[in-house]
All heavy atoms as an XYZ file, in Angstrom:
646
protein
N      18.144     -6.675    -17.639
C      17.733     -5.364    -18.110
C      18.802     -4.344    -17.761
O      19.425     -4.405    -16.715
C      16.423     -4.945    -17.464
C      15.247     -5.767    -17.944
O      15.308     -6.280    -19.078
O      14.273     -5.892    -17.191
N      18.942     -3.380    -18.627
C      19.889     -2.295    -18.400
C      19.132     -1.045    -17.982
O      17.955     -0.886    -18.304
C      20.666     -2.034    -19.684
C      21.327     -3.337    -20.166
C      22.417     -3.061    -21.066
N      23.471     -2.587    -20.176
C      24.632     -2.133    -20.587
N      24.905     -2.072    -21.847
N      25.541     -1.726    -19.748
N      19.765     -0.132    -17.266
C      19.095      1.122    -16.891
C      18.655      1.905    -18.127
O      19.302      1.865    -19.164
C      20.184      1.887    -16.131
C      21.141      0.849    -15.678
C      21.108     -0.237    -16.726
N      17.537      2.598    -17.998
C      16.985      3.376    -19.092
C      17.866      4.584    -19.384
O      18.300      5.277    -18.471
C      15.583      3.866    -18.737
C      14.914      4.644    -19.847
S      13.357      5.408    -19.340
C      12.399      3.994    -18.877
N      18.153      4.816    -20.648
C      18.939      5.979    -21.056
C      18.026      6.969    -21.776
O      17.878      8.112    -21.370
C      20.117      5.570    -21.956
C      20.871      6.789    -22.429
C      21.043      4.624    -21.223
N      17.395      6.528    -22.841
C      16.487      7.388    -23.602
C      15.090      7.339    -22.997
O      14.603      6.285    -22.595
C      16.423      6.931    -25.058
C      17.756      7.096    -25.770
O      18.482      8.045    -25.433
O      18.065      6.272    -26.646
N      14.447      8.474    -22.904
C      13.082      8.532    -22.409
C      12.963      8.538    -20.898
O      11.868      8.378    -20.370
N      14.060      8.704    -20.182
C      14.004      8.750    -18.718
C      13.237      9.991    -18.275
O      13.314     11.046    -18.905
C      15.406      8.756    -18.128
N      12.477      9.861    -17.212
C      11.664     10.958    -16.691
C      12.317     11.480    -15.413
O      12.660     10.700    -14.519
C      10.226     10.476    -16.390
C       9.386     11.600    -15.808
C       9.595      9.915    -17.646
N      12.471     12.789    -15.314
C      13.072     13.402    -14.129
C      12.193     13.155    -12.906
O      10.968     13.158    -12.988
C      13.257     14.898    -14.349
N      12.822     12.940    -11.758
C      12.102     12.705    -10.506
C      11.388     13.970    -10.072
O      11.935     15.063    -10.138
C      13.087     12.260     -9.424
C      12.446     12.060     -8.090
C      11.662     10.954     -7.853
C      12.609     12.982     -7.087
C      11.059     10.763     -6.620
C      12.013     12.811     -5.853
C      11.242     11.694     -5.623
N      10.145     13.838     -9.619
C       9.350     14.966     -9.131
C       8.764     14.582     -7.776
O       7.871     13.741     -7.708
C       8.245     15.303    -10.118
C       7.444     16.530     -9.716
O       7.695     17.097     -8.627
O       6.570     16.936    -10.492
N       9.281     15.190     -6.691
C       8.837     14.824     -5.342
C       7.357     15.113     -5.118
O       6.715     14.452     -4.310
C       9.680     15.543     -4.292
O       9.538     16.939     -4.403
N       6.784     16.085     -5.837
C       5.370     16.417     -5.657
C       4.475     15.261     -6.089
O       3.424     15.021     -5.509
C       5.011     17.662     -6.466
C       5.676     18.914     -5.972
C       5.333     20.080     -6.864
C       6.159     21.300     -6.489
N       5.945     22.393     -7.434
N       4.885     14.519     -7.116
C       4.062     13.420     -7.623
C       4.054     12.216     -6.699
O       3.159     11.390     -6.760
C       4.552     12.996     -9.007
C       4.276     14.028    -10.072
C       4.719     13.531    -11.433
C       4.433     14.583    -12.483
N       4.891     14.146    -13.819
N       5.037     12.081     -5.834
C       5.084     10.906     -4.957
C       4.601     11.223     -3.542
O       4.701     10.385     -2.655
C       6.491     10.310     -4.934
S       7.690     11.324     -4.089
N       4.091     12.408     -3.316
C       3.551     12.746     -2.004
C       4.595     13.172     -0.993
O       4.297     13.321      0.174
N       5.817     13.347     -1.432
C       6.879     13.761     -0.522
C       6.943     15.270     -0.382
O       6.210     16.011     -1.024
N       7.829     15.713      0.454
C       8.033     17.139      0.669
C       9.240     17.579     -0.146
O      10.260     16.889     -0.178
C       8.311     17.396      2.153
C       7.347     16.764      3.146
C       7.917     16.827      4.543
C       6.016     17.448      3.075
N       9.144     18.702     -0.792
C      10.286     19.218     -1.542
C      11.191     19.963     -0.574
O      10.753     20.846      0.150
C       9.803     20.148     -2.652
C      10.950     20.646     -3.480
C      10.488     21.487     -4.611
N      11.693     21.952     -5.302
C      11.685     22.783     -6.278
N      10.561     23.256     -6.734
N      12.812     23.155     -6.837
N      12.469     19.610     -0.581
C      13.439     20.183      0.346
C      14.568     20.806     -0.460
O      15.064     20.194     -1.404
C      14.015     19.097      1.281
C      15.050     19.670      2.201
C      12.916     18.420      2.055
N      14.949     22.027     -0.109
C      16.085     22.679     -0.750
C      17.121     23.008      0.302
O      16.808     23.586      1.331
C      15.641     23.959     -1.462
C      15.809     23.864     -2.964
C      15.411     25.145     -3.659
O      16.284     26.009     -3.816
O      14.234     25.237     -4.028
N      18.381     22.602      0.041
C      19.457     22.830      0.989
C      20.755     23.010      0.222
O      21.121     22.157     -0.586
C      19.566     21.633      1.947
C      20.630     21.699      3.029
C      20.353     22.862      3.978
C      20.667     20.391      3.812
N      21.420     24.115      0.450
C      22.704     24.405     -0.212
C      22.629     24.292     -1.731
O      23.532     23.760     -2.374
C      23.812     23.489      0.306
C      24.103     23.702      1.768
O      23.810     24.754      2.321
N      24.657     22.707      2.411
N      21.511     24.739     -2.314
C      21.363     24.709     -3.763
C      20.979     23.356     -4.332
O      20.912     23.180     -5.544
N      20.723     22.368     -3.479
C      20.324     21.034     -3.928
C      18.864     20.824     -3.554
O      18.462     21.064     -2.424
C      21.195     19.941     -3.262
C      20.721     18.559     -3.664
C      22.654     20.137     -3.617
N      18.059     20.379     -4.517
C      16.655     20.089     -4.268
C      16.483     18.594     -4.103
O      17.052     17.808     -4.869
C      15.791     20.574     -5.444
O      15.996     21.972     -5.610
C      14.319     20.321     -5.179
N      15.714     18.178     -3.105
C      15.543     16.747     -2.866
C      14.181     16.425     -2.300
O      13.269     17.254     -2.291
N      14.047     15.212     -1.831
C      12.793     14.676     -1.326
C      12.846     14.553      0.186
O      13.817     14.023      0.741
C      12.557     13.280     -1.941
C      11.463     12.434     -1.334
C      10.097     13.039     -1.623
C      11.529     11.015     -1.884
N      11.808     15.003      0.847
C      11.654     14.792      2.276
C      10.493     13.841      2.496
O       9.408     14.048      1.956
N      10.710     12.781      3.253
C       9.649     11.821      3.544
C       8.995     12.201      4.866
O       9.692     12.440      5.849
C      10.217     10.402      3.651
C      10.832      9.835      2.384
C      11.480      8.480      2.673
C       9.791      9.701      1.299
N       7.662     12.237      4.912
C       6.993     12.560      6.178
C       7.182     11.431      7.185
O       7.481     10.295      6.818
C       5.522     12.698      5.771
C       5.384     11.977      4.481
C       6.722     11.996      3.825
N       7.038     11.751      8.471
C       7.129     10.729      9.513
C       6.090      9.653      9.271
O       4.996      9.926      8.784
C       6.895     11.346     10.893
C       8.042     12.155     11.480
C       7.615     12.781     12.799
C       9.271     11.305     11.684
N       6.440      8.446      9.597
C       5.519      7.329      9.414
C       6.105      6.277      8.506
O       7.304      6.241      8.255
N       5.261      5.444      8.006
C       5.662      4.346      7.147
C       5.677      4.793      5.692
O       4.741      5.421      5.218
C       4.671      3.185      7.326
C       4.945      1.927      6.535
C       6.219      1.260      7.050
C       3.779      0.979      6.662
N       6.749      4.484      4.984
C       6.857      4.820      3.558
C       7.119      3.539      2.782
O       7.923      2.707      3.191
C       8.008      5.794      3.306
O       7.765      7.012      3.953
N       6.434      3.392      1.676
C       6.618      2.236      0.806
C       7.526      2.645     -0.344
O       7.295      3.655     -1.000
C       5.267      1.764      0.261
C       5.305      0.637     -0.766
C       5.810     -0.639     -0.101
C       3.945      0.432     -1.368
N       8.582      1.872     -0.565
C       9.518      2.145     -1.646
C       9.473      0.954     -2.590
O       9.768     -0.172     -2.197
C      10.944      2.355     -1.103
C      10.944      3.543     -0.139
C      11.932      2.570     -2.241
C      12.199      3.708      0.652
N       9.055      1.191     -3.825
C       8.952      0.096     -4.780
C       9.384      0.581     -6.157
O       9.461      1.771     -6.411
C       7.536     -0.467     -4.823
S       6.286      0.749     -5.269
N       9.667     -0.354     -7.029
C      10.079     -0.023     -8.386
C      10.787     -1.192     -9.021
O      11.053     -2.210     -8.379
N      11.099     -1.059    -10.275
C      11.754     -2.116    -11.024
C      13.239     -2.203    -10.726
O      13.781     -1.448     -9.920
N      13.876     -3.130    -11.408
C      15.303     -3.322    -11.243
C      16.094     -2.101    -11.674
O      15.715     -1.411    -12.624
N      17.171     -1.815    -10.982
C      18.078     -0.698    -11.289
C      17.402      0.673    -11.147
O      17.794      1.623    -11.800
C      18.669     -0.839    -12.695
C      19.440     -2.092    -12.897
C      18.877     -3.171    -13.548
C      20.731     -2.204    -12.394
C      19.584     -4.340    -13.725
C      21.459     -3.377    -12.566
C      20.877     -4.442    -13.237
N      16.398      0.785    -10.287
C      15.735      2.073    -10.088
C      16.217      2.792     -8.837
O      15.742      3.869     -8.538
C      14.213      1.896    -10.028
C      13.607      1.606    -11.364
N      12.349      1.080    -11.499
C      14.082      1.766    -12.612
C      12.069      0.933    -12.778
N      13.116      1.345    -13.476
N      17.126      2.193     -8.056
C      17.725      2.878     -6.917
C      17.096      2.612     -5.571
O      17.384      3.319     -4.603
N      16.237      1.589     -5.462
C      15.588      1.302     -4.179
C      16.609      0.967     -3.093
O      16.568      1.536     -2.009
C      14.604      0.131     -4.326
C      13.486      0.363     -5.320
C      12.623     -0.871     -5.486
C      13.392     -2.074     -5.991
N      13.917     -2.010     -7.338
N      17.515      0.058     -3.379
C      18.517     -0.346     -2.384
C      19.444      0.807     -2.031
O      19.817      0.991     -0.868
C      19.340     -1.524     -2.906
O      18.519     -2.652     -3.070
N      19.801      1.608     -3.015
C      20.666      2.765     -2.772
C      19.973      3.750     -1.838
O      20.587      4.268     -0.892
C      21.025      3.453     -4.098
O      21.653      2.494     -4.953
C      21.948      4.630     -3.880
N      18.693      4.004     -2.078
C      17.930      4.907     -1.214
C      17.840      4.348      0.200
O      18.053      5.071      1.177
C      16.533      5.141     -1.792
C      15.577      5.965     -0.940
C      16.133      7.366     -0.690
C      14.209      6.036     -1.590
N      17.538      3.071      0.344
C      17.429      2.474      1.672
C      18.752      2.497      2.422
O      18.787      2.748      3.628
C      16.908      1.038      1.559
C      15.440      0.929      1.154
C      15.082     -0.526      0.864
C      14.534      1.498      2.219
N      19.855      2.249      1.715
C      21.174      2.312      2.354
C      21.471      3.726      2.841
O      22.012      3.919      3.936
C      22.260      1.853      1.390
C      22.235      0.361      1.139
C      23.142     -0.056     -0.005
O      23.722      0.784     -0.684
N      23.248     -1.355     -0.221
N      21.100      4.729      2.049
C      21.318      6.119      2.453
C      20.477      6.465      3.676
O      20.954      7.130      4.603
C      20.986      7.061      1.299
N      19.232      5.993      3.717
C      18.357      6.287      4.853
C      18.839      5.608      6.131
O      18.761      6.180      7.210
C      16.920      5.851      4.546
C      16.192      6.682      3.500
C      14.844      6.050      3.171
C      16.009      8.116      3.964
N      19.361      4.377      6.016
C      19.761      3.669      7.231
C      21.011      4.246      7.872
O      21.239      4.055      9.062
C      19.916      2.177      6.976
C      21.184      1.763      6.297
C      21.222      0.265      6.017
O      20.210     -0.367      5.754
N      22.400     -0.303      6.085
N      21.826      4.970      7.123
C      23.011      5.603      7.717
C      22.847      7.121      7.816
O      23.775      7.818      8.184
C      24.303      5.253      6.940
C      24.561      3.762      6.988
C      24.259      5.762      5.526
N      21.639      7.608      7.504
C      21.392      9.047      7.504
C      21.466      9.704      8.861
O      21.584     10.926      8.968
N      21.418      8.927      9.933
C      21.471      9.508     11.280
C      22.903      9.646     11.787
O      23.129     10.201     12.856
C      20.639      8.675     12.247
S      21.147      6.962     12.365
N      23.889      9.162     11.017
C      25.288      9.251     11.421
C      25.980     10.421     10.733
O      25.588     10.841      9.653
C      26.039      7.957     11.072
C      25.443      6.734     11.704
C      24.882      5.742     10.929
C      25.437      6.584     13.086
C      24.330      4.616     11.515
C      24.887      5.464     13.678
C      24.327      4.474     12.889
N      27.043     10.933     11.355
C      27.832     12.007     10.741
C      28.578     11.475      9.522
O      28.936     10.301      9.459
C      28.843     12.560     11.748
C      28.173     13.322     12.867
O      27.070     13.849     12.646
O      28.756     13.390     13.963
N      28.787     12.355      8.547
C      29.518     11.997      7.332
C      30.638     12.993      7.089
O      30.647     14.075      7.647
C      28.592     12.001      6.111
C      27.586     10.899      6.105
C      26.273     11.531      6.280
C      25.149     10.540      6.343
N      24.117     11.018      7.212
N      31.548     12.637      6.219
C      32.640     13.521      5.854
C      32.076     14.611      4.942
O      31.480     14.293      3.908
C      33.759     12.746      5.124
C      34.863     13.680      4.686
C      34.300     11.645      6.008
N      32.228     15.888      5.294
C      31.729     16.960      4.433
C      32.354     16.887      3.038
O      33.550     16.660      2.890
C      32.157     18.242      5.154
C      32.368     17.840      6.574
C      32.837     16.410      6.519
N      31.499     17.040      2.026
C      31.980     17.064      0.653
C      31.995     15.723     -0.052
O      32.298     15.647     -1.233
N      31.639     14.627      0.633
C      31.679     13.329     -0.044
C      30.355     12.967     -0.712
O      30.212     11.910     -1.293
C      32.136     12.217      0.895
C      31.084     11.766      1.887
O      30.022     12.400      1.979
O      31.326     10.750      2.572
N      29.356     13.857     -0.625
C      28.085     13.636     -1.305
C      26.999     13.044     -0.427
O      25.842     13.024     -0.812
N      27.352     12.561      0.758
C      26.343     11.949      1.627
C      25.841     12.885      2.713
O      24.866     12.577      3.392
C      26.911     10.695      2.296
C      27.339      9.626      1.323
C      27.968      8.460      2.049
N      29.139      8.927      2.789
C      29.698      8.259      3.797
N      29.204      7.118      4.191
N      30.764      8.742      4.411
N      26.504     14.023      2.884
C      26.171     14.885      4.015
C      24.773     15.493      3.922
O      24.248     15.980      4.913
C      27.221     15.981      4.205
C      27.244     17.026      3.120
C      28.110     16.657      1.931
O      28.575     15.514      1.829
O      28.316     17.534      1.098
N      24.146     15.450      2.752
C      22.803     16.004      2.610
C      21.715     14.958      2.796
O      20.534     15.266      2.709
C      22.650     16.686      1.241
C      23.573     17.884      1.014
C      23.360     18.468     -0.373
C      23.367     18.948      2.071
N      22.077     13.718      3.065
C      21.103     12.664      3.340
C      21.031     12.480      4.845
O      21.988     12.027      5.474
C      21.503     11.352      2.658
S      20.268     10.068      2.944
N      19.909     12.846      5.423
C      19.736     12.754      6.871
C      18.466     11.970      7.199
O      17.529     11.933      6.413
C      19.687     14.152      7.536
C      21.003     14.876      7.375
C      18.556     14.977      6.972
N      18.468     11.344      8.351
C      17.320     10.574      8.826
C      17.047     10.933     10.277
O      17.926     11.410     10.986
C      17.601      9.072      8.760
O      17.859      8.656      7.468
N      15.835     10.671     10.707
C      15.481     10.816     12.112
C      16.329      9.820     12.906
O      16.445      8.662     12.514
C      13.989     10.504     12.279
C      13.497     10.758     13.682
O      14.077     10.174     14.628
O      12.534     11.514     13.834
N      16.943     10.242     14.014
C      17.786      9.319     14.784
C      17.016      8.122     15.338
O      17.617      7.131     15.741
C      18.354     10.181     15.911
C      17.647     11.470     15.871
C      16.937     11.583     14.563
N      15.687      8.188     15.373
C      14.874      7.085     15.885
C      14.357      6.158     14.786
O      13.556      5.270     15.063
C      13.685      7.627     16.678
C      14.128      8.405     17.887
O      14.991      7.959     18.630
N      13.585      9.584     18.074
N      14.802      6.354     13.546
C      14.295      5.514     12.461
C      14.813      4.086     12.618
O      15.854      3.851     13.220
C      14.677      6.080     11.101
S      16.420      5.982     10.708
N      14.056      3.139     12.107
C      14.439      1.729     12.189
C      14.323      1.081     10.815
O      13.608      1.567      9.944
C      13.566      0.944     13.194
C      13.766      1.451     14.603
C      12.104      0.996     12.795
N      15.016     -0.012     10.660
C      14.971     -0.779      9.429
C      14.348     -2.133      9.751
O      14.775     -2.812     10.683
C      16.390     -0.970      8.883
C      16.475     -1.847      7.670
C      17.929     -2.018      7.260
C      18.083     -2.977      6.118
N      19.491     -3.145      5.747
N      13.310     -2.512      8.997
C      12.675     -3.817      9.157
C      12.923     -4.579      7.877
O      12.661     -4.080      6.785
C      11.150     -3.682      9.405
C      10.509     -5.044      9.504
C      10.891     -2.858     10.648
N      13.433     -5.795      8.013
C      13.779     -6.573      6.829
C      13.334     -8.022      7.015
O      13.400     -8.556      8.105
C      15.283     -6.508      6.613
C      15.723     -7.181      5.364
C      17.191     -6.988      5.162
N      17.554     -7.652      3.927
C      18.557     -7.313      3.184
N      19.315     -6.306      3.534
N      18.824     -7.953      2.088
N      12.892     -8.622      5.937
C      12.506    -10.029      5.959
C      13.143    -10.719      4.768
O      13.488    -10.086      3.772
C      10.989    -10.165      5.896
N      13.295    -12.019      4.876
C      13.799    -12.795      3.750
C      12.807    -12.719      2.606
O      11.608    -12.514      2.820
C      13.989    -14.253      4.171
C      15.024    -14.448      5.268
C      15.053    -15.875      5.786
O      14.454    -16.762      5.154
O      15.659    -16.092      6.830
N      13.282    -12.888      1.380
C      12.392    -12.868      0.225
C      11.254    -13.862      0.429
O      11.472    -15.017      0.808
C      13.147    -13.214     -1.050
C      14.057    -12.092     -1.501
O      13.905    -10.966     -0.992
O      14.910    -12.339     -2.372
N      10.033    -13.403      0.201
C       8.863    -14.265      0.309
C       8.359    -14.484      1.717
O       7.351    -15.153      1.921
N       9.050    -13.944      2.721
C       8.626    -14.140      4.108
C       7.828    -12.928      4.582
O       8.255    -11.794      4.445
C       9.851    -14.335      4.994
C       9.489    -14.672      6.404
C      10.702    -15.093      7.174
N      10.313    -15.401      8.540
C      11.145    -15.809      9.458
N      12.404    -15.969      9.173
N      10.714    -16.055     10.673
N       6.696    -13.180      5.157
C       5.797    -12.128      5.610
C       6.275    -11.507      6.917
O       6.790    -12.198      7.790
C       4.407    -12.722      5.800
O       3.531    -11.779      6.364
N       6.089    -10.190      7.051
C       6.347     -9.482      8.302
C       5.000     -8.951      8.768
O       4.418     -8.090      8.133
C       7.344     -8.314      8.110
C       7.505     -7.546      9.409
C       8.674     -8.817      7.610
N       4.482     -9.497      9.871
C       3.183     -9.076     10.366
C       3.096     -9.279     11.875
O       3.879    -10.035     12.441
C       2.065     -9.840      9.662
C       2.161    -11.340      9.776
C       1.101    -12.024      8.932
O       0.189    -11.402      8.425
N       1.216    -13.328      8.786
N       2.164     -8.584     12.499
C       1.949     -8.661     13.949
C       3.228     -8.423     14.727
O       3.560     -9.138     15.669
C       1.348    -10.028     14.326
O       0.137    -10.249     13.644
N       3.994     -7.415     14.291
C       5.255     -7.065     14.946
C       5.043     -5.818     15.777
O       4.528     -4.827     15.287
C       6.365     -6.839     13.887
C       7.660     -6.424     14.566
C       6.565     -8.089     13.054
N       5.436     -5.860     17.039
C       5.267     -4.708     17.902
C       6.507     -3.842     17.815
O       7.573     -4.230     18.176
C       5.059     -5.149     19.344
C       4.779     -3.989     20.270
O       4.719     -2.844     19.799
O       4.597     -4.229     21.465
């Protein structure tokens, strides 16, 4: 499948339960503390979003486009192999 060109719908943070954040003229999504589920079809940006979140607690070069993606310094990444369950984890 190829990414959708015609009929694409603009992202709206209000519809997904996120917080609308404005910084330096850029509007984006703020995720509340806690567990967030990220799902969607192929080529929808799930991996790109997760990669941005996992490095969001580190400093970035100003002007390279990543400086507006920030994460709580205590955030963690939990990953399992495809088809493998993650449960009863402390």
